[in-house]
N, C-alpha and C positions, 0 to 999 in steps of 0.2 A: 400311493398310500393310502387308500380312506381311511381317518379318523372315526376309530367305533365306538369312542367314553373321550367325551369332554371335562370330566370332573373327574376327580379322584374318588380311590374303592379302598374298602376299607382295607387294613393288616387282615383280617379275615379271612376276607374274598377270597384277596390275592394269594394266601398259606392256601385257599381251600384249589386254587387252581395245582396250585405246585405237586401238593396230595396228591391228584390225580392222574396230573404226569408220569411216567417213567422216563423220557431221555428228554434232556432241556441242555439246551447250549445256554451260556450266558456272556454276554459282551458287556465290555467295558471299553474308555477312547484313544484314540490313540495318543502316545503321548502319553500315557497314562503315568498317572499319580500315587501315592500309598493308600489315596482316600478310595479310588477306584481299584486297584488293585487287591484292596485286602478287600474290599465291600466284596467282588464276584467274587475271592476265592471264599472265601466267607461260606457265603449263601452254595459257594459247587460245595464246598467239604456239607454243611447244614444234610444236603440234599444224598450229599452219598450215605451220610449213614444212616441218613431214611429208605439206603438198598433201591437208590432212583441211580439212571444210568446220565452224570452228571460232567461236564468243564466248560473252562475259560478258554472260549476262544480269542485268539489275537490275531492280529495281523500286523503288527510293529514289534522289535524288539523295548526288551523291559530292563528298565537301567539297572546296572550292580546295586546297587544301598537296596534296589525289591526283589534281589531273585530269591530272599529267604523265605520268602512268602511262597515260592509260586507250586512247593512237592511238584506232582505227576500231575495238577491240577490244571494248571495253561494245557496246550495244545496248539498249533497252528496248524492243523490239518483241519479242511473245509468238509470233507467225508467222513470224519469219526463216526459225527453217525447221521443217516442219512436222510434226505428231506423228505420222502414219504414217511419216517418212523420219529420228523422232530416233532411232541408235544408239544413244549413252551420253547418257546425264546425269549431274552428277557436282557435289558439291559441296565444297568446300573452308574449311576456318578457319570448320564448321560441321560438325552432323551430326543436327542436328532441325530439321526440315522447322515449325517454330512460328518457328523466323531467317529464314524466305524465306515471309512469307504467301503471298500475293500471287501466288507464281512454285509455288506445293505441285502442281494440276497441270501444270503444264507437265512439273516435275521427275518426277512417277510417267508419263507420257509415253513414259518413255526404253524402250529395250527396254531397255539394262542398267544401273544404277543404281550409283555411284561415292562411294564419300566416302573422302576424305583429310581427318585435321583430329589435333588435339593438346589438344581437352581432352579433362581426363579426366572432366567430367560428358558423354561426349557413348558415346549407347549407342547399336549399332552398327545402320542402317535402312536398312543400303544390300544388293544383289550382292553387291557389295565391296568392303571395308574397310580401311580402314591410319589407327587409331586409337593416338595415341602421347602418351600426357599427362608420359611425361618430358622432351617438346622445348620448348623454346624458344618456336617458332612454325612455322606451318601450314608458314612456307616453308622451312623446313628439312628437308623432307618430299618437297616438292615438289622440294626439290633432289635428293633421294637417287630421286623416281620417274624425274626428266629424265634421270637420269643413265643411268637403266637403259630410257627411250627412245632412250640415244645424242644427245641433244639438246645434251651440256655441251659444254665444252672436252676436246676428245680426242675428243670422241664423231664419227660422220661424218658431224653437221649442221655442226663447230664452234662459234665461240661468237659468243653473240650479248650483247650489255650491257643489253638491254629484257628479258632470262630474266633479268637476273641474275647472266650472265659475262661 
């Protein structure tokens, strides 16, 4: 896959892409942890609050201790959004296709690809990237993105416990 952007974008630039999109799939890494699934579900919930069709696409089982946050946001159905209708694919808490091996083709099908991650080993692989190794967790970065989308306390869509607000 060709790397289109080797630098960080702003939250505003990433938010603009999400606002323009209607159909979005969010991916996180296999062997998911709380930061990965929490970040993915938060973005998914926010996008749905904005009227978007959004799902977190997984390929492996999610540990029982994290299942409380899944709701109807998580799917294993690769065809839940057809490739030709997939406006954005977004990876959170990972920025390496080897971290979601069975979903690589679906990720690549997105017309626009976005990465938000906090791992210092992540090399930009997407059209839009926000990678900050100084952040303690991806959730910190997602919170800033949600503010830019206007989906947090004080934002036009108000507060919501499911997105950590």
